[in-house]
C-alpha positions, 0 to 999 in steps of 0.5 A: 257360339258366342259370335252368334249371340248378337243375332239371337238378340236381334231375333225378337225385334225382327219377329215383332217387326215382321208380325206387327208391321210387315205382315199387315202392310203386305196383307193390305197392299197385296190385294191391289195386284189381284183385285179390281182390274188386277196388277199394275192397272190399279196404279195406272188407272190412278195416274190416268185420272186427272183429279188423282194426278192433281192430288198427287202432284200437289202433295209432292209439291207441298212436301218438297216446298216444306222440306226446302223452307224448313232446311233454309230456316233450320240450318242458320237457326241450328248453327246459332243454337249449336254455337251457344253455351250449354245453358243457352243451348238447352233453353233454346232447344226447349223453346224449339221443342215446346210447340211439339207438346201442343196438339196439332189440331190446336196449332192448326186452329191457331193458324186459322185465327191468324190467316182467316178473313177476320184473322190477325194478318188480314186485320193488320193489313186492312187497318194500315190500308195495305188491302181494301178487302180480306185476302183468301189465305186459308184453304190454299197451298200457302196455308198448308205450307205455313202450317206444315213448316210450323209443324215440322221445323222443330224436327229439322232443327233437332236433327241439324243441331246434333250435326252442327255442334260437332263442327270444330271452331278451329275450322272457322277460325282458320277460314277467317285467318285466310280472309273469308268473311263469316258469310263465306265461312258459313256457306263454304264450311258449315253448309257442306258439313251439315249435309248428313243432318240436312238429308235426314231432316229433309227426309223426316220433314218430307215424310211427315208432310206427305203423310200428315192429315190434320194440318192439310185437312184443317188448313187446306180443306177439300179444295186443296186435298192431299194424299193423306186426306184423300186416303182418309176420304176413300176409307171413311166415305166410300169404303174403297179399301182397295183404292186406299191400299193403292194410295198407301203404296204410292205414298210409300214408293214416293217416299222411298224414291225421294229419300234415295234422290236426296241421298244421291244429291248429298253424296254428289255435293259432299266433297269430303268423299271426292 
């Protein structure tokens, strides 16, 4: 009987997940296989539409780019924070977390002031005669990527710091003793050991970017629509709930596939299991 106690303790949580998460999700997605043209035709029709395909691949491209940029910026930053004393580590982590305390709408408007035609970037470039007229930085994929990196980079750093602070200094000292430069030690030791955190952080950033609405809407507009903004438009403007459920399932499947691919890539690169 005692061996079954842990399973009974899990039962309330399982019931809550099934009732409040799985049932609403299934009740929304299941009709897509019976309404409209029925079955997978709803999904085939989505991808045969050129406009829909462009939104899907734009979303995938931006989400992967944001994940990669956040990873490139996050690993060295996290390693530096993890190598500091407890006092300075806490201070820098607070600075990393501080942007998360600000509403995403306010952060997006800040980037509008920076990237707009009369914003800080264009004003600076015009003042020093780098450009003759303002550049169109807003309502582009570039502006969505910049805003999304700013939004999700703290998530990547927090995930990586927890992994990198467990790397023993003796390993790096041994590498330096054998003649490895700090850069080589970082590439050969720190980067491979950060793979577990890198995979988790990349999944979190990818999923967050894929499903984000505020930043793509404010910085991308209707010209650079992503799946989340497309879903919102179909729901509020057209009331096409069947189409909304199709988009939702596509987002779920895309996230799952990318998550599995990242996991397989990490296992292939992780030489500790070889």
